[in-house]
Residue, then its C-alpha position, 0 to 999 in steps of 0.5 A: m930656319p924650319q922648326a922641328s916637329s914637337r910630335l914624337p914618332q909613333s911606334p909601329w903598335h900605335k900605327h896598327w892601333l890607329a889603323f884598327l880604329r879606322n875600321k868602324r866595324a871592328k872597333w864597334s865589335l870590340l867595344i860591344f864584346l868588351s862591354l858584354f864581357v865586363f857585363t858577364l863579370l858582374a853576373e853575381v850582381i845582375a842575376n842572383d837568388q841572393p839579395l844584394l842588401v838586406k836591412y833588418q831591425g836597423k842592421f845591414y846584411f850583405p848576403l852576397l858576401k856572407t851566408y846568414t841563417e834563418q834565425t838571423f831574420g826571425g826564423d826557427f832553423p840554423t840553416p842558410a836563409d831562403y830569402r824567397d821563402p814567404y815567411i822569411a821575406q815577410n819578417i824582413r819587409a816587416n822590419g826593414y827591406i830586401l833588395f834583389p838583383p835585377l834578375p832574382y835567379s842564379f844559373n842554378t836556381i829552380d823556380y818552384e813557383l811556376d804555374t805552367p809545366t817546364p820549359s815555361r814560356p818567356g814572361k815577366n818573371h823569366w824574360l827568356g823563359t825557363d829550361d826543362e828543369g825550371r832554371d832561368i835561361l837568361a841567367r844561365i846565358i850570362y853565366g855561361l858566357r862568362i865561363s866560356i869567354v874566360f875559358a877561351f881567354i885562358l886557353t888562347f893565352i896559354s896555347s899561344l905562348i906554347g905555340i910561339v916558343a915552339g915555332a921560334v925554336q923550330g925557325y931559329f935553329g932549323g935543320r934537324t931540330d926543325l925536321i924532328f919538330q915538323r914530323f911530330i907536329e904532323i903526327w900530332e895533328a893527324l890524331p883524331q882529337l874528338f875520339i881522344l877527348i871522348i876517351v879521356a872524358s870517359l876515364f876522368v870526370p872533366g872539370f874546368w882546369s882538366l878540360l883546359l889541359i885536355m884541349l890545350l894538348f891540341t890548341w898549341i899547334s895553331l900559331t906554330g906554323v906562322v911563327r916558325a915561317e917568320f923565324l926562318r925568314t928573319r934569321n938570315f937578316e943582317f941584324v941577326k948575323a951582326a948580333k951573332a957576330l957580337g957574341v949575343g946569345n941565341i935566347r936573347i936574339m930569339f926573344r929580343h930581336i926576332l920575336p917582335n917581328a913574329v908576334v905581329a904575324a901571330v896576333t892577327f890569328i888570336p881572335f880566330i883562336l879565341s872563337e874556335a875555343i868557344v866553339a869547341l867548348t860549346a860542342l863538347d858541353f853539347l855532347g856531354l864531354g865537357l864541363p860538369s853539369d853543375y857549371p852553367s854551359l852554353g852547350d847545355l843550352v844548345r842541347q836543351g834546345k835540341d831536346n825541347l823542340q816544343a820550346p823554340w825560345i830555348g834554341l832561338s835564344i842560344f842561337v842569337v847569343l852564340s852567332g852574335l858572339l862569333t860574329l863579333l869575334i870574327f869582325i874583330g879578327e878581320g879588323v886586326r888582320d887588316a890593321f897589320d896588313t902592310r899593303k893597306n896601311k902604308 
C-alpha cells in the first residue's frame, strides 16, 4: 500500500516566494535593498557628530541618548557640550576616552576646520567630499536614503490600502457606483499634479506628514484599476454566487473571498509604486517644493550637484546612489511580477 506523503501542501504564497527566489537577480536585489535599509536605520550610530561613548573620570556617558553640558567634562558653561572642541576633547582624553562613530559627522554638521573652500574634494575626513555649506555628503546620503525609503514605504502602504478598497467597491458593486467612480478618477487623473503641488507648497510650509498627505491625494489611484478589473472578473464566479445565496454579507464576500485573488495582481505593482514615490520626493526636493531645508534630502544633493558643476563628486555620488536604488527596486518588481505570472510558474 503506498504511503501518504508527509509533506504538507504548499500555500500559493509559498509557491510564489519560491518562484521569486529562483530569480537570482531579484533575490540579490532584495537582499541588497534590505541590507541598505537596515544600514540607514542605524544612521545615528554610523554617522553622527555625537560620540557613542564617553568615559570621563571613571564614569560612562552616552551622548547619543542624553545631552550633557560642558561643565560635565570640565568646561565653564552650562551649554551642550561640543565634543569637537579641542578643550573639551583634551579634558576627556586626559581623564578617560571618547569613542566617535565611524563617520563623525551628522547630516547637518558643518565642518569649520576645512582647509579648502567649499565644496571640498573627497579626502580622508570626508570620503565623498562636502557640499557648498561644508556638510559631509556621505552622511547626508545615509540620512537622505533613510527618510526617502521610509517616506516611500508609508506612502505606498497607505495609498495601496485606499486604492485596493476603492477598486474593490467599484468592481464588486459595478453599475452606477462603478460609473460614478470611474468618471471621478478620470477627472482626478487629468488634474495637473505638479501645478497643484506648487500651489499647495506656496500656501503651506510642507513638512514630512503634510507632504505625505498631499502626495497621497494622487498616489492612491495607482492600484484602483487593477483591483477593479479583478473584482469585475471574479464577482460572477460560482463561489461568489453561492456565498450570496447563503446570505453572506457583501463586505465579507469582498474582503474574505474576492480580495485574496485581487491582492495577487496588486502586489506585482508595489515595488514600482515604491520607486515612483522615491523619484517624486526627490523631484519635489530638487524643485524646492518638498521637505524643509532642515531635513536631509536626496533631492537637495541633486540640486547642489547642478549648482556646483565645478564639484563633480556631488553629482556623481547622488547619481550612483539614486540609479542604484531605483535599479534594485525595478529588479525586485520584475522578480515579483514573474513570480506571480502563472504562465511561467505552472
